[in-house]
C-alpha positions as a LaTeX table, in Angstrom:
\begin{tabular}{lrrr}
\hline
Residue & $x$ (\AA) & $y$ (\AA) & $z$ (\AA) \\
\hline
Met1 & $-71.50$ & 59.43 & 87.96 \\
Leu2 & $-70.46$ & 61.65 & 85.02 \\
Glu3 & $-69.05$ & 65.07 & 85.90 \\
Pro4 & $-69.20$ & 67.76 & 83.19 \\
Phe5 & $-65.74$ & 69.18 & 82.52 \\
Gly6 & $-65.70$ & 71.76 & 79.80 \\
Ser7 & $-67.65$ & 71.80 & 76.57 \\
Glu8 & $-68.71$ & 68.34 & 75.39 \\
Met9 & $-66.48$ & 66.58 & 77.91 \\
Trp10 & $-67.24$ & 64.50 & 81.01 \\
Leu11 & $-65.15$ & 62.74 & 83.68 \\
Ala12 & $-65.96$ & 59.61 & 85.67 \\
Ser13 & $-64.18$ & 57.95 & 88.58 \\
Gly14 & $-63.80$ & 54.21 & 88.87 \\
Pro15 & $-62.75$ & 51.84 & 91.64 \\
Thr16 & $-59.43$ & 52.13 & 93.45 \\
Leu17 & $-56.91$ & 49.58 & 92.21 \\
Ser18 & $-54.00$ & 48.03 & 94.08 \\
Val19 & $-50.64$ & 47.73 & 92.31 \\
Ala20 & $-47.85$ & 46.20 & 94.38 \\
Gly21 & $-49.74$ & 47.29 & 97.49 \\
Phe22 & $-50.09$ & 50.90 & 96.34 \\
Arg23 & $-53.65$ & 52.17 & 95.93 \\
Tyr24 & $-54.44$ & 54.02 & 92.72 \\
Pro25 & $-57.70$ & 55.85 & 92.00 \\
Thr26 & $-58.98$ & 55.55 & 88.45 \\
Arg27 & $-60.43$ & 58.25 & 86.21 \\
Met28 & $-61.70$ & 58.28 & 82.65 \\
Ala29 & $-62.83$ & 60.98 & 80.25 \\
Ile30 & $-65.55$ & 60.96 & 77.61 \\
Ile31 & $-65.57$ & 63.49 & 74.80 \\
Arg32 & $-68.50$ & 63.93 & 72.45 \\
Leu33 & $-67.60$ & 64.82 & 68.88 \\
Asn34 & $-69.61$ & 65.31 & 65.70 \\
Glu35 & $-72.67$ & 63.11 & 65.15 \\
Asp36 & $-72.71$ & 62.32 & 68.90 \\
Lys37 & $-69.74$ & 59.98 & 68.53 \\
Leu38 & $-68.00$ & 59.36 & 71.86 \\
Phe39 & $-64.25$ & 59.19 & 72.42 \\
Val40 & $-63.57$ & 57.19 & 75.61 \\
Trp41 & $-60.16$ & 57.88 & 77.18 \\
Ser42 & $-58.66$ & 55.42 & 79.70 \\
Pro43 & $-61.89$ & 53.52 & 80.45 \\
Val44 & $-62.55$ & 52.52 & 84.05 \\
Ala45 & $-64.65$ & 49.59 & 85.28 \\
Leu46 & $-68.00$ & 49.59 & 83.47 \\
Ser47 & $-70.88$ & 49.49 & 85.95 \\
Asp48 & $-74.56$ & 49.41 & 84.94 \\
Asp49 & $-75.02$ & 53.00 & 86.09 \\
Leu50 & $-71.99$ & 54.20 & 84.16 \\
Arg51 & $-73.12$ & 52.42 & 81.02 \\
Glu52 & $-76.56$ & 54.00 & 81.25 \\
Ala53 & $-75.01$ & 57.45 & 81.66 \\
Val54 & $-72.63$ & 56.90 & 78.74 \\
Asp55 & $-75.42$ & 55.69 & 76.47 \\
Gly56 & $-77.31$ & 58.88 & 77.25 \\
Leu57 & $-74.50$ & 60.94 & 75.72 \\
Gly58 & $-74.21$ & 59.27 & 72.34 \\
Asp59 & $-72.59$ & 56.33 & 70.59 \\
Val60 & $-69.27$ & 54.93 & 71.81 \\
Ala61 & $-67.11$ & 55.10 & 68.70 \\
Trp62 & $-63.54$ & 54.88 & 70.03 \\
Leu63 & $-62.02$ & 53.21 & 73.09 \\
Val64 & $-58.54$ & 54.51 & 73.79 \\
Ala65 & $-55.87$ & 53.09 & 76.09 \\
Pro66 & $-53.55$ & 56.12 & 76.28 \\
Asn67 & $-50.51$ & 54.26 & 77.55 \\
Thr68 & $-49.12$ & 50.78 & 78.03 \\
Leu69 & $-50.35$ & 50.57 & 81.64 \\
His70 & $-54.05$ & 51.47 & 81.32 \\
Asp71 & $-55.67$ & 48.49 & 79.65 \\
Arg72 & $-57.32$ & 46.63 & 82.54 \\
Phe73 & $-60.92$ & 47.38 & 81.55 \\
Leu74 & $-60.66$ & 47.42 & 77.77 \\
Ala75 & $-62.09$ & 43.93 & 77.33 \\
Glu76 & $-65.32$ & 44.62 & 79.22 \\
Trp77 & $-65.88$ & 47.83 & 77.29 \\
Arg78 & $-65.23$ & 46.05 & 74.02 \\
Gln79 & $-67.75$ & 43.39 & 74.99 \\
Ala80 & $-70.34$ & 46.05 & 75.82 \\
Tyr81 & $-69.60$ & 48.07 & 72.67 \\
Pro82 & $-68.50$ & 45.54 & 70.03 \\
Tyr83 & $-68.61$ & 48.08 & 67.18 \\
Ala84 & $-66.33$ & 50.58 & 68.90 \\
Glu85 & $-62.80$ & 50.87 & 67.54 \\
Leu86 & $-59.86$ & 50.25 & 69.89 \\
Phe87 & $-56.67$ & 52.29 & 69.79 \\
Ala88 & $-53.51$ & 51.99 & 71.90 \\
Pro89 & $-49.72$ & 52.42 & 71.70 \\
Ser90 & $-48.05$ & 49.77 & 69.57 \\
Asp91 & $-46.36$ & 48.10 & 72.57 \\
Leu92 & $-49.73$ & 47.49 & 74.21 \\
Ile93 & $-51.21$ & 46.18 & 70.99 \\
Lys94 & $-48.45$ & 43.56 & 70.88 \\
Ala95 & $-49.09$ & 42.60 & 74.52 \\
Arg96 & $-52.89$ & 42.29 & 74.22 \\
Met97 & $-53.28$ & 39.72 & 71.49 \\
Asp98 & $-56.70$ & 38.88 & 72.93 \\
Leu99 & $-58.11$ & 42.17 & 71.64 \\
His100 & $-58.57$ & 43.40 & 68.10 \\
Phe101 & $-57.24$ & 46.92 & 67.67 \\
Ser102 & $-58.20$ & 49.22 & 64.82 \\
Gly103 & $-54.99$ & 51.20 & 64.93 \\
Asn104 & $-52.09$ & 52.42 & 67.03 \\
Leu105 & $-51.51$ & 55.82 & 68.60 \\
Ser106 & $-48.55$ & 56.77 & 66.52 \\
Ser107 & $-47.31$ & 60.32 & 66.31 \\
Gly108 & $-48.24$ & 62.20 & 63.17 \\
Gly109 & $-50.87$ & 61.23 & 60.66 \\
Thr110 & $-54.60$ & 61.49 & 61.16 \\
His111 & $-57.04$ & 59.53 & 63.27 \\
Pro112 & $-60.84$ & 59.37 & 63.12 \\
Trp113 & $-61.14$ & 62.00 & 65.88 \\
Ser114 & $-58.48$ & 64.39 & 64.58 \\
Asp115 & $-60.93$ & 67.20 & 63.81 \\
Gly116 & $-61.68$ & 67.61 & 67.51 \\
Ile117 & $-58.81$ & 65.92 & 69.36 \\
Val118 & $-55.08$ & 65.85 & 68.65 \\
His119 & $-52.34$ & 63.96 & 70.42 \\
Ala120 & $-48.59$ & 63.57 & 70.83 \\
Val121 & $-46.80$ & 60.40 & 71.94 \\
Ile122 & $-44.15$ & 60.57 & 74.64 \\
Glu123 & $-41.72$ & 57.81 & 73.69 \\
Gly124 & $-38.30$ & 56.69 & 74.80 \\
Asn125 & $-39.27$ & 55.53 & 78.30 \\
Trp126 & $-38.61$ & 52.06 & 79.74 \\
Ile127 & $-41.78$ & 52.07 & 81.87 \\
Ala128 & $-44.43$ & 53.33 & 79.50 \\
Thr129 & $-45.17$ & 54.92 & 76.17 \\
Glu130 & $-47.90$ & 57.51 & 76.65 \\
Ala131 & $-50.15$ & 59.35 & 74.23 \\
Val132 & $-51.11$ & 62.79 & 75.55 \\
Phe133 & $-54.34$ & 64.21 & 74.15 \\
Phe134 & $-55.69$ & 67.71 & 73.63 \\
His135 & $-59.43$ & 68.34 & 73.27 \\
Ile136 & $-59.61$ & 71.48 & 71.17 \\
Arg137 & $-63.10$ & 72.64 & 72.11 \\
Ser138 & $-62.65$ & 72.48 & 75.89 \\
Arg139 & $-58.93$ & 73.37 & 75.67 \\
Thr140 & $-58.08$ & 70.37 & 77.86 \\
Ile141 & $-54.86$ & 68.31 & 78.01 \\
Leu142 & $-55.20$ & 64.69 & 79.17 \\
Phe143 & $-52.24$ & 62.99 & 80.88 \\
Thr144 & $-52.39$ & 59.42 & 82.17 \\
Asp145 & $-49.31$ & 58.56 & 84.26 \\
Met146 & $-46.55$ & 60.93 & 83.15 \\
Ile147 & $-47.98$ & 63.65 & 85.40 \\
Gln148 & $-49.45$ & 62.82 & 88.81 \\
Gln149 & $-50.50$ & 64.59 & 92.00 \\
Phe150 & $-51.73$ & 62.57 & 94.94 \\
Asn151 & $-53.15$ & 64.02 & 98.13 \\
Pro152 & $-50.48$ & 63.92 & 100.91 \\
His153 & $-52.80$ & 61.75 & 103.02 \\
Trp154 & $-53.67$ & 59.25 & 100.29 \\
Phe155 & $-50.83$ & 56.85 & 101.16 \\
Thr156 & $-49.88$ & 55.70 & 104.66 \\
Gly157 & $-46.86$ & 54.17 & 106.39 \\
Trp158 & $-43.73$ & 53.47 & 104.38 \\
Arg159 & $-45.69$ & 53.87 & 101.14 \\
Ser160 & $-46.27$ & 57.49 & 102.05 \\
Leu161 & $-42.51$ & 58.04 & 102.24 \\
Ile162 & $-41.84$ & 56.19 & 98.98 \\
Thr163 & $-44.45$ & 58.13 & 97.04 \\
Met164 & $-43.28$ & 61.44 & 98.48 \\
Leu165 & $-39.70$ & 60.73 & 97.42 \\
Asp166 & $-40.94$ & 59.64 & 94.01 \\
Gly167 & $-42.74$ & 62.94 & 93.51 \\
Met168 & $-46.21$ & 61.42 & 93.23 \\
Val169 & $-47.31$ & 63.38 & 96.30 \\
Gly170 & $-46.93$ & 67.13 & 96.45 \\
Thr171 & $-48.43$ & 70.58 & 96.13 \\
Glu172 & $-48.27$ & 70.61 & 92.33 \\
Pro173 & $-48.49$ & 68.09 & 89.47 \\
Arg174 & $-45.15$ & 66.38 & 88.77 \\
Val175 & $-43.55$ & 63.74 & 86.64 \\
Pro176 & $-42.74$ & 60.94 & 89.12 \\
Arg177 & $-39.01$ & 60.30 & 89.47 \\
Lys178 & $-39.33$ & 56.69 & 88.35 \\
Phe179 & $-40.55$ & 57.93 & 84.97 \\
Arg180 & $-37.89$ & 60.65 & 84.81 \\
Tyr181 & $-35.10$ & 58.14 & 85.40 \\
Ala182 & $-36.61$ & 55.66 & 82.92 \\
Phe183 & $-36.14$ & 57.87 & 79.86 \\
Phe184 & $-33.55$ & 56.34 & 77.56 \\
Ser185 & $-34.24$ & 58.95 & 74.85 \\
Arg186 & $-34.86$ & 62.43 & 76.17 \\
Arg187 & $-34.58$ & 63.73 & 72.63 \\
Arg188 & $-37.73$ & 61.87 & 71.59 \\
Ala189 & $-39.54$ & 62.99 & 74.73 \\
Arg190 & $-38.60$ & 66.63 & 74.10 \\
Ala191 & $-39.99$ & 66.43 & 70.57 \\
Ala192 & $-43.39$ & 65.35 & 71.92 \\
Leu193 & $-43.25$ & 67.94 & 74.68 \\
Arg194 & $-42.69$ & 70.75 & 72.18 \\
Thr195 & $-45.96$ & 69.79 & 70.52 \\
Ile196 & $-47.79$ & 69.55 & 73.85 \\
Leu197 & $-46.56$ & 72.94 & 75.03 \\
Ala198 & $-47.75$ & 74.54 & 71.79 \\
Trp199 & $-51.36$ & 73.59 & 72.46 \\
Pro200 & $-53.51$ & 76.51 & 73.73 \\
Ala201 & $-54.61$ & 74.59 & 76.82 \\
Asp202 & $-56.45$ & 75.93 & 79.84 \\
Arg203 & $-57.43$ & 72.69 & 81.61 \\
Leu204 & $-55.54$ & 69.60 & 82.69 \\
Val205 & $-56.90$ & 66.13 & 83.41 \\
Met206 & $-54.74$ & 63.45 & 85.06 \\
Ala207 & $-55.69$ & 59.86 & 85.72 \\
His208 & $-54.03$ & 60.23 & 89.15 \\
Gly209 & $-54.66$ & 63.72 & 90.42 \\
Leu210 & $-57.40$ & 66.32 & 90.74 \\
Pro211 & $-58.19$ & 68.05 & 87.45 \\
Leu212 & $-57.09$ & 71.65 & 86.94 \\
Arg213 & $-59.56$ & 74.09 & 85.41 \\
Gln214 & $-57.01$ & 76.79 & 84.68 \\
Asp215 & $-53.30$ & 77.36 & 84.06 \\
Ala216 & $-52.80$ & 73.95 & 82.43 \\
Gln217 & $-49.89$ & 75.04 & 80.28 \\
Ala218 & $-48.02$ & 76.51 & 83.22 \\
Ala219 & $-48.56$ & 73.30 & 85.22 \\
Val220 & $-47.27$ & 71.07 & 82.40 \\
Arg221 & $-44.26$ & 73.29 & 81.74 \\
Gln222 & $-43.40$ & 73.29 & 85.45 \\
Ala223 & $-43.77$ & 69.51 & 85.71 \\
Phe224 & $-41.36$ & 69.01 & 82.79 \\
Arg225 & $-38.92$ & 71.80 & 83.62 \\
Trp226 & $-36.18$ & 69.19 & 84.22 \\
Leu227 & $-36.60$ & 68.06 & 80.61 \\
Val228 & $-36.79$ & 71.39 & 78.83 \\
Ser229 & $-34.07$ & 73.16 & 80.83 \\
\hline
\end{tabular}
């Protein structure tokens, strides 16, 4: 249920979701910080088994929707953990008036988890605003949708062709073309990327792709070479 991934960090897979007929696997990360407080990144569907495993790690303190597309299961987690604080990009906060958020994932400033986790916000994109996180202790970068890598056999039929052309499917993690073309401010994106590339990262976690346990910085730099060149 929970897969250890580096020091004080665990991953869990959720159900496959269908978006416009395209199947997307789901993945979340849990990071344990001081006083056994848990940082929950991109929460997936909360089953009884998953809740039991999470409760065995510590106290859920923060529920984080890292971009404006990953909010489907926030409400059920908030119901299960009513004292946890919710954080999300400002655009998602405006869209989810049904939830009470404790703060937004703005760039700069400090957050309750800043001693163990830092983040940078990739802005200036029509599709999504995404906060990219770095867990200092495990030296892990967490990307949600801006970097993806699907197995070549995951999609079938015409969807296989579409996703291949989009760059979602391939031999290395990539920024899908739809996101690349949706940037209306590459300047703002480059500013965030400079911060991300300065992190001493070894590992890479993606919501849609197998995690990498080494060479994370090289993978991120290669995925964004079109932006930094």
